[in-house]
ZAGU-913277 format. One record per residue (C-alpha): residue number from 0; residue in three letters; chain; x, y, z. Coordinates in nm, 3 decimals, padded with zeros to 5 digits. Layout:
REM ZAGU-913277
- k,r,c,u,v,w
- NUM,ALA,A,X,Y,Z
...
END
This chain:
REM ZAGU-913277
- k,r,c,u,v,w
- 0,MET,A,09.978,08.928,07.527
- 1,GLY,A,09.973,08.650,07.243
- 2,SER,A,10.194,08.625,06.944
- 3,ILE,A,10.333,08.395,06.681
- 4,THR,A,10.672,08.350,06.514
- 5,LYS,A,10.768,08.149,06.217
- 6,SER,A,11.059,07.959,06.165
- 7,THR,A,11.252,07.684,05.983
- 8,ARG,A,11.423,07.370,06.109
- 9,THR,A,11.532,07.044,05.993
- 10,ASP,A,11.321,06.739,05.998
- 11,ALA,A,11.510,06.466,06.176
- 12,ALA,A,11.362,06.212,05.980
- 13,THR,A,11.393,06.328,05.627
- 14,GLY,A,11.707,06.587,05.660
- 15,LYS,A,11.458,06.851,05.519
- 16,PRO,A,11.360,07.200,05.614
- 17,VAL,A,11.026,07.252,05.738
- 18,LYS,A,10.821,07.532,05.846
- 19,VAL,A,10.727,07.564,06.206
- 20,PHE,A,10.509,07.811,06.392
- 21,ARG,A,10.586,07.878,06.817
- 22,ALA,A,10.244,08.037,06.960
- 23,TYR,A,10.372,08.286,07.252
- 24,VAL,A,10.152,08.442,07.557
- 25,ARG,A,10.317,08.676,07.797
- 26,ARG,A,10.138,08.870,08.012
- 27,GLN,A,10.260,09.099,08.294
- 28,GLY,A,10.256,08.890,08.657
- 29,TYR,A,10.221,08.579,08.494
- 30,ALA,A,10.456,08.273,08.384
- 31,SER,A,10.533,08.269,07.995
- 32,LYS,A,10.413,07.995,07.795
- 33,SER,A,10.464,07.854,07.459
- 34,LYS,A,10.363,07.567,07.194
- 35,VAL,A,10.548,07.450,06.864
- 36,CYS,A,10.308,07.428,06.613
- 37,ALA,A,10.297,07.289,06.268
- 38,THR,A,10.071,07.518,06.092
- 39,ALA,A,09.981,07.877,06.175
- 40,ARG,A,09.623,07.759,06.199
- 41,GLU,A,09.715,07.540,06.503
- 42,ALA,A,09.936,07.777,06.641
- 43,LYS,A,09.623,08.065,06.638
- 44,GLU,A,09.387,07.804,06.768
- 45,TRP,A,09.645,07.724,07.060
- 46,LEU,A,09.606,08.135,07.133
- 47,ARG,A,09.254,08.148,07.172
- 48,GLU,A,09.262,07.872,07.417
- 49,ASN,A,09.555,07.998,07.624
- 50,ASP,A,09.561,08.365,07.589
- 51,GLY,A,09.345,08.422,07.922
- 52,SER,A,09.444,08.485,08.274
- 53,ALA,A,09.217,08.194,08.386
- 54,ASN,A,09.512,07.952,08.204
- 55,LEU,A,09.809,08.100,08.302
- 56,GLN,A,10.024,08.087,08.637
- 57,ARG,A,10.045,08.388,08.848
- 58,VAL,A,10.399,08.507,08.931
- 59,THR,A,10.486,08.643,09.265
- 60,SER,A,10.776,08.785,09.196
- 61,GLY,A,10.814,09.172,09.207
- 62,LYS,A,10.782,09.478,09.386
- 63,THR,A,10.545,09.496,09.730
- 64,LEU,A,10.333,09.769,09.735
- 65,ASN,A,10.503,09.916,10.041
- 66,LYS,A,10.824,09.936,09.801
- 67,LEU,A,10.638,10.100,09.558
- 68,ILE,A,10.504,10.379,09.766
- 69,ASP,A,10.856,10.430,09.877
- 70,GLU,A,10.965,10.497,09.540
- 71,PHE,A,10.646,10.703,09.474
- 72,VAL,A,10.666,10.917,09.678
- 73,GLU,A,11.067,11.024,09.623
- 74,ALA,A,10.986,11.032,09.247
- 75,PRO,A,10.920,11.371,09.057
- 76,PRO,A,10.528,11.404,09.021
- 77,THR,A,10.407,11.333,08.663
- 78,LYS,A,10.074,11.369,08.531
- 79,GLY,A,09.816,11.110,08.710
- 80,THR,A,10.075,11.100,09.031
- 81,ARG,A,10.028,11.442,09.111
- 82,TYR,A,09.755,11.383,09.367
- 83,TRP,A,09.829,11.221,09.719
- 84,GLN,A,09.827,11.268,10.090
- 85,PRO,A,10.019,11.107,10.334
- 86,ALA,A,09.773,10.993,10.571
- 87,PRO,A,09.592,10.760,10.266
- 88,LEU,A,09.911,10.615,10.179
- 89,GLU,A,09.996,10.511,10.544
- 90,PHE,A,09.623,10.331,10.508
- 91,TRP,A,09.737,10.148,10.222
- 92,ARG,A,10.044,10.049,10.346
- 93,GLU,A,09.864,09.909,10.672
- 94,GLN,A,09.594,09.690,10.419
- 95,LEU,A,09.823,09.648,10.144
- 96,GLY,A,10.126,09.709,10.167
- 97,ALA,A,10.338,09.327,10.233
- 98,MET,A,10.140,09.220,09.894
- 99,LYS,A,10.335,09.223,09.555
- 100,VAL,A,10.169,09.475,09.347
- 101,VAL,A,10.085,09.253,09.100
- 102,ASP,A,09.859,09.054,09.278
- 103,ILE,A,09.664,09.336,09.421
- 104,SER,A,09.334,09.271,09.268
- 105,ARG,A,09.012,09.522,09.257
- 106,GLY,A,08.840,09.258,09.548
- 107,ASP,A,09.151,09.377,09.768
- 108,ILE,A,09.066,09.718,09.713
- 109,ASN,A,08.694,09.685,09.792
- 110,ALA,A,08.753,09.497,10.101
- 111,ALA,A,08.993,09.785,10.240
- 112,LYS,A,08.777,10.033,10.113
- 113,SER,A,08.473,09.866,10.318
- 114,ALA,A,08.733,09.899,10.608
- 115,LEU,A,08.736,10.225,10.520
- 116,GLN,A,08.363,10.323,10.534
- 117,ALA,A,08.378,10.167,10.903
- 118,ARG,A,08.658,10.371,11.015
- 119,PRO,A,08.594,10.642,11.309
- 120,ALA,A,08.721,10.995,11.165
- 121,MET,A,09.003,11.176,11.360
- 122,CYS,A,08.954,11.546,11.499
- 123,SER,A,09.271,11.772,11.584
- 124,THR,A,09.297,11.821,11.981
- 125,PRO,A,09.565,12.016,12.203
- 126,SER,A,09.715,11.683,12.295
- 127,GLY,A,09.694,11.506,11.943
- 128,PRO,A,09.452,11.373,11.712
- 129,LYS,A,09.181,11.156,11.862
- 130,LEU,A,08.934,10.923,11.759
- 131,THR,A,08.558,11.039,11.698
- 132,ASP,A,08.228,10.884,11.696
- 133,ARG,A,08.188,10.957,11.341
- 134,LYS,A,08.245,10.759,11.008
- 135,LEU,A,08.483,10.915,10.748
- 136,THR,A,08.258,11.087,10.507
- 137,ALA,A,08.222,11.014,10.127
- 138,GLY,A,08.474,11.282,10.049
- 139,SER,A,08.745,11.170,10.264
- 140,ILE,A,08.721,10.757,10.139
- 141,ASN,A,08.728,10.936,09.776
- 142,ARG,A,09.044,11.092,09.843
- 143,TYR,A,09.204,10.781,10.002
- 144,LEU,A,09.108,10.625,09.656
- 145,SER,A,09.255,10.869,09.462
- 146,THR,A,09.590,10.839,09.639
- 147,LEU,A,09.590,10.456,09.545
- 148,SER,A,09.521,10.544,09.190
- 149,SER,A,09.743,10.779,09.180
- 150,VAL,A,10.040,10.465,09.318
- 151,PHE,A,09.936,10.246,09.031
- 152,ASN,A,09.946,10.499,08.786
- 153,PHE,A,10.325,10.532,08.869
- 154,ALA,A,10.326,10.144,08.853
- 155,LEU,A,10.168,10.174,08.512
- 156,ASP,A,10.441,10.425,08.400
- 157,ARG,A,10.739,10.181,08.488
- 158,GLU,A,10.541,09.880,08.314
- 159,LEU,A,10.531,09.686,08.692
- 160,ILE,A,10.173,09.630,08.621
- 161,GLU,A,09.962,09.557,08.277
- 162,THR,A,09.640,09.721,08.382
- 163,HIS,A,09.500,09.932,08.631
- 164,PRO,A,09.294,09.753,08.899
- 165,MET,A,09.093,10.068,08.977
- 166,LYS,A,09.020,10.173,08.633
- 167,GLY,A,08.716,10.097,08.429
- 168,GLY,A,08.443,10.097,08.706
- 169,LYS,A,08.627,09.846,08.882
- 170,VAL,A,08.669,10.046,09.207
- 171,GLN,A,08.340,10.259,09.255
- 172,LYS,A,08.430,10.579,09.417
- 173,LEU,A,08.124,10.723,09.661
- 174,THR,A,07.868,11.010,09.606
- 175,GLU,A,07.973,11.276,09.817
- 176,ASN,A,07.733,11.551,09.944
- 177,THR,A,07.776,11.905,09.854
- 178,GLY,A,07.934,11.993,10.159
- 179,ARG,A,07.898,12.258,10.394
- 180,ARG,A,07.740,12.584,10.191
- 181,ARG,A,07.718,12.816,10.442
- 182,ILE,A,07.908,13.163,10.305
- 183,LEU,A,07.895,13.478,10.565
- 184,THR,A,07.722,13.799,10.444
- 185,ALA,A,07.905,14.119,10.541
- 186,ASP,A,07.630,14.174,10.796
- 187,GLU,A,07.699,13.808,10.938
- 188,GLN,A,08.085,13.860,10.925
- 189,ASP,A,08.089,14.190,11.088
- 190,ALA,A,07.822,14.026,11.367
- 191,LEU,A,08.097,13.753,11.461
- 192,LEU,A,08.394,13.995,11.455
- 193,LYS,A,08.198,14.221,11.687
- 194,ALA,A,08.101,13.894,11.917
- 195,ALA,A,08.488,13.786,11.886
- 196,LYS,A,08.594,14.119,11.999
- 197,ALA,A,08.373,14.070,12.299
- 198,SER,A,08.487,13.720,12.397
- 199,GLU,A,08.647,13.626,12.717
- 200,TRP,A,08.917,13.519,12.515
- 201,PRO,A,09.124,13.810,12.398
- 202,MET,A,09.272,13.660,12.111
- 203,LEU,A,08.930,13.566,11.946
- 204,HIS,A,08.914,13.828,11.732
- 205,LEU,A,09.239,13.827,11.582
- 206,PHE,A,09.180,13.424,11.511
- 207,VAL,A,08.844,13.467,11.349
- 208,ARG,A,08.995,13.767,11.129
- 209,MET,A,09.276,13.525,11.024
- 210,CYS,A,09.089,13.282,10.917
- 211,LEU,A,08.840,13.502,10.721
- 212,THR,A,09.147,13.671,10.550
- 213,THR,A,09.381,13.345,10.493
- 214,ALA,A,09.122,13.054,10.442
- 215,GLY,A,09.326,12.906,10.666
- 216,ARG,A,09.197,12.555,10.781
- 217,ARG,A,09.139,12.580,11.169
- 218,GLY,A,09.380,12.355,11.287
- 219,GLU,A,09.634,12.555,11.038
- 220,VAL,A,09.569,12.901,11.233
- 221,LEU,A,09.585,12.771,11.574
- 222,ASN,A,09.868,12.547,11.524
- 223,LEU,A,10.081,12.880,11.388
- 224,ARG,A,10.398,12.968,11.600
- 225,TRP,A,10.590,13.251,11.590
- 226,SER,A,10.874,13.122,11.458
- 227,ASP,A,10.696,13.075,11.113
- 228,VAL,A,10.539,13.458,11.103
- 229,SER,A,10.719,13.702,10.929
- 230,ILE,A,10.534,14.072,10.968
- 231,GLU,A,10.813,14.207,10.744
- 232,ASP,A,10.709,13.979,10.428
- 233,SER,A,10.328,14.001,10.519
- 234,ILE,A,10.317,13.607,10.526
- 235,ALA,A,10.323,13.313,10.772
- 236,VAL,A,10.467,12.989,10.670
- 237,LEU,A,10.285,12.643,10.742
- 238,HIS,A,10.581,12.394,10.694
- 239,VAL,A,10.319,12.122,10.755
- 240,THR,A,09.939,12.116,10.610
- 241,LYS,A,09.650,11.875,10.564
- 242,ASN,A,09.776,11.771,10.205
- 243,GLY,A,10.153,11.719,10.327
- 244,ARG,A,10.287,12.057,10.141
- 245,ALA,A,10.409,12.359,10.304
- 246,ARG,A,10.251,12.708,10.186
- 247,ALA,A,10.213,13.077,10.316
- 248,LEU,A,09.963,13.206,10.467
- 249,PRO,A,09.891,13.609,10.354
- 250,LEU,A,09.853,13.846,10.628
- 251,VAL,A,09.678,14.237,10.559
- 252,ALA,A,09.749,14.523,10.692
- 253,ASP,A,09.518,14.495,10.984
- 254,VAL,A,09.617,14.122,11.113
- 255,LYS,A,09.962,14.236,11.075
- 256,VAL,A,09.883,14.540,11.338
- 257,ALA,A,09.738,14.303,11.592
- 258,LEU,A,10.046,14.046,11.550
- 259,LEU,A,10.238,14.302,11.643
- 260,GLU,A,10.044,14.393,11.932
- 261,ALA,A,09.984,14.005,12.056
- 262,LYS,A,10.360,13.939,12.038
- 263,LYS,A,10.433,14.220,12.270
- 264,VAL,A,10.224,14.018,12.569
- 265,ARG,A,10.292,13.679,12.482
- 266,PRO,A,10.440,13.464,12.731
- 267,LEU,A,10.804,13.359,12.721
- 268,ALA,A,10.697,12.998,12.766
- 269,SER,A,10.512,12.926,12.434
- 270,ASP,A,10.597,12.958,12.053
- 271,PHE,A,10.232,12.926,11.978
- 272,VAL,A,10.068,13.257,11.864
- 273,PHE,A,09.695,13.151,12.011
- 274,PHE,A,09.842,12.967,12.313
- 275,ASP,A,09.638,12.847,12.572
- 276,PRO,A,09.651,13.103,12.869
- 277,LYS,A,09.631,12.820,13.112
- 278,HIS,A,09.854,12.569,12.906
- 279,PRO,A,10.090,12.812,12.715
- 280,GLU,A,10.309,12.508,12.602
- 281,ARG,A,09.991,12.440,12.353
- 282,PRO,A,09.744,12.588,12.104
- 283,LYS,A,09.383,12.728,12.257
- 284,ASN,A,09.085,12.472,12.228
- 285,VAL,A,08.837,12.738,12.062
- 286,LYS,A,08.521,12.504,12.057
- 287,THR,A,08.374,12.674,12.401
- 288,VAL,A,08.473,13.001,12.323
- 289,TRP,A,08.355,12.972,11.918
- 290,THR,A,08.022,12.878,12.043
- 291,ALA,A,07.967,13.130,12.252
- 292,CYS,A,08.075,13.370,11.995
- 293,ARG,A,07.797,13.223,11.747
- 294,LYS,A,07.528,13.221,11.976
- 295,THR,A,07.655,13.612,12.061
- 296,ALA,A,07.641,13.696,11.699
- 297,GLY,A,07.260,13.538,11.629
- 298,LEU,A,07.473,13.267,11.406
- 299,LEU,A,07.455,12.943,11.630
- 300,ASN,A,07.185,12.662,11.488
- 301,ASP,A,07.019,12.960,11.285
- 302,ARG,A,06.955,12.719,11.004
- 303,GLU,A,06.761,12.395,11.010
- 304,ASP,A,06.967,12.215,10.770
- 305,PRO,A,07.323,12.128,10.958
- 306,LEU,A,07.530,12.203,10.633
- 307,ASP,A,07.385,12.546,10.608
- 308,ARG,A,07.474,12.630,10.968
- 309,VAL,A,07.781,12.872,11.025
- 310,TYR,A,08.091,12.648,11.139
- 311,LEU,A,08.451,12.748,11.149
- 312,HIS,A,08.500,12.615,10.826
- 313,SER,A,08.245,12.865,10.728
- 314,THR,A,08.520,13.112,10.725
- 315,ARG,A,08.778,12.931,10.503
- 316,HIS,A,08.436,12.897,10.254
- 317,THR,A,08.382,13.242,10.248
- 318,ALA,A,08.727,13.333,10.200
- 319,VAL,A,08.728,13.124,09.882
- 320,THR,A,08.421,13.252,09.716
- 321,ARG,A,08.482,13.605,09.780
- 322,MET,A,08.810,13.569,09.609
- 323,LEU,A,08.656,13.399,09.322
- 324,LYS,A,08.362,13.634,09.303
- 325,GLY,A,08.628,13.887,09.297
- 326,GLY,A,08.812,13.809,08.991
- 327,ALA,A,09.087,13.557,09.102
- 328,ASN,A,09.088,13.206,08.890
- 329,LEU,A,09.113,12.932,09.042
- 330,ALA,A,09.461,12.859,09.030
- 331,GLN,A,09.492,13.226,09.196
- 332,ALA,A,09.217,13.094,09.488
- 333,ALA,A,09.450,12.763,09.544
- 334,ALA,A,09.758,12.941,09.596
- 335,VAL,A,09.609,13.113,09.878
- 336,SER,A,09.385,12.864,10.010
- 337,GLY,A,09.603,12.538,09.961
- 338,HIS,A,09.395,12.310,09.763
- 339,GLN,A,09.582,12.050,09.603
- 340,THR,A,09.396,12.049,09.298
- 341,LEU,A,09.146,12.261,09.117
- 342,ALA,A,08.900,11.986,09.102
- 343,MET,A,08.880,11.999,09.460
- 344,LEU,A,08.851,12.387,09.492
- 345,LYS,A,08.579,12.403,09.182
- 346,ARG,A,08.312,12.282,09.466
- 347,TYR,A,08.363,12.668,09.629
- 348,GLU,A,08.299,12.844,09.251
- 349,HIS,A,07.883,12.876,09.290
- 350,LEU,A,07.716,13.151,09.301
- 351,ALA,A,07.394,13.309,09.485
- 352,ALA,A,07.115,13.361,09.231
- 353,ALA,A,07.094,13.758,09.252
- 354,ASP,A,07.466,13.697,09.126
- 355,SER,A,07.359,13.482,08.845
- 356,VAL,A,07.101,13.719,08.748
- 357,GLU,A,07.363,14.039,08.784
- 358,LEU,A,07.610,13.861,08.584
- 359,ALA,A,07.292,13.792,08.284
- 360,GLU,A,07.198,14.124,08.292
- 361,ARG,A,07.541,14.254,08.224
- 362,LEU,A,07.728,13.971,08.003
- 363,LEU,A,07.405,13.806,07.827
- 364,ALA,A,07.102,14.036,07.797
- 365,GLY,A,07.239,14.209,07.458
- 366,LYS,A,07.252,14.548,07.591
END
C-alpha cells in the first residue's frame, strides 16, 4: 500500500534546508517502489499513478504451496483453518504445489477446479480404491475448494499473502443438489433387518444393524477390525475416517451381544469383523447381498427418483435424522456421525410434513 513521508534535506547548491516528500509503494508479493518529490501534491500524484498491481513488479520469493501445506497440517487449527481433508490437500499439491503462494491466482485455482470437474470419482473395493465411470459431485468439489480456502486463511494469518485469492466471488463454488433424501420408516427398517437375517451371508444382519445404530459410513463399518472393538467400553475405534480424524462408533446392547457371538466363530486368519468367507484376509464386498436384501424387503428401486431410493447411505441418513428428531443437538449428532462441521450436518436436519404439523400444534398454536 502507498505512503508518504516528509523529511528535511540540505540543498547542495544553496546550503539551505529544504523539505522533501518521499512516496512509497509496498505490496506483498511485489518489489517496493519509491520516489522523492519536491511537494506533497507531487508525491500524491505519483502514488495515484503507481499504487496499482499493474505498475509493480512481482517477486517470486517466499514459500511454495507444498511448504505451506506442510506447515498448515502441523499447526493447531484456528478460526478459518479448521476444515480440511487429506485427499484434497494432495490434489492441490499435485496441481499447484510447486508454485509460490504469492503467485497463485484465481485463474490458477479455477483451472484446477475445471480439472476436478472432469475427474472420475473413486470407490472403495476390497483390493483398494478404484476409479468409477462417474464424475466427482458438486459437493465433493466444494469440499476440495473449502480445504484450499483454509490453507489460504492460514497464509493470511501469517501475513504470507495480502489478499485471499478465493474470496469475494473470485472462485465460485458449485451448486449442490440436496443429496440422497431417503429416511427409512420403522416398517422399512424392520423389513430390511428381516431380509438381512435371511441372507446367504450370515453377517449381513449385524452389518445392517450396526449401520443403523452407529451412523457409520459403509467403508467404516466394513473395514472394522476386531483389534478396534472394545465390547467392555461399548465402542469400536475408527483410527482413519473419510475426513482423516479418528472417532469411536457406539455399540448398543444387542449389537454387543451379536459381536460376542460372531467373535466365537471368526477365522484365525482374519482380523476383519465383516470378513469375506472366501478371502478372510479382506473385508466382504456386500454389493450382491445388499442388493438381494433390498429386493427381498421390497425396497429395491421402489421410487422413481434415484435420490429417494434406498441405498446403504440411507442407514446413515436415517440414524442421524432419528438422533436429531429424538432431541439431540447438532454437536451431539456430529460426535456420533463424525461430520467434521456442523454446516455439513445441517443437511440432515429436516422434518417430514407430519412432524411440522405436530410441532406447530404443540408450540405455535397457543394452546
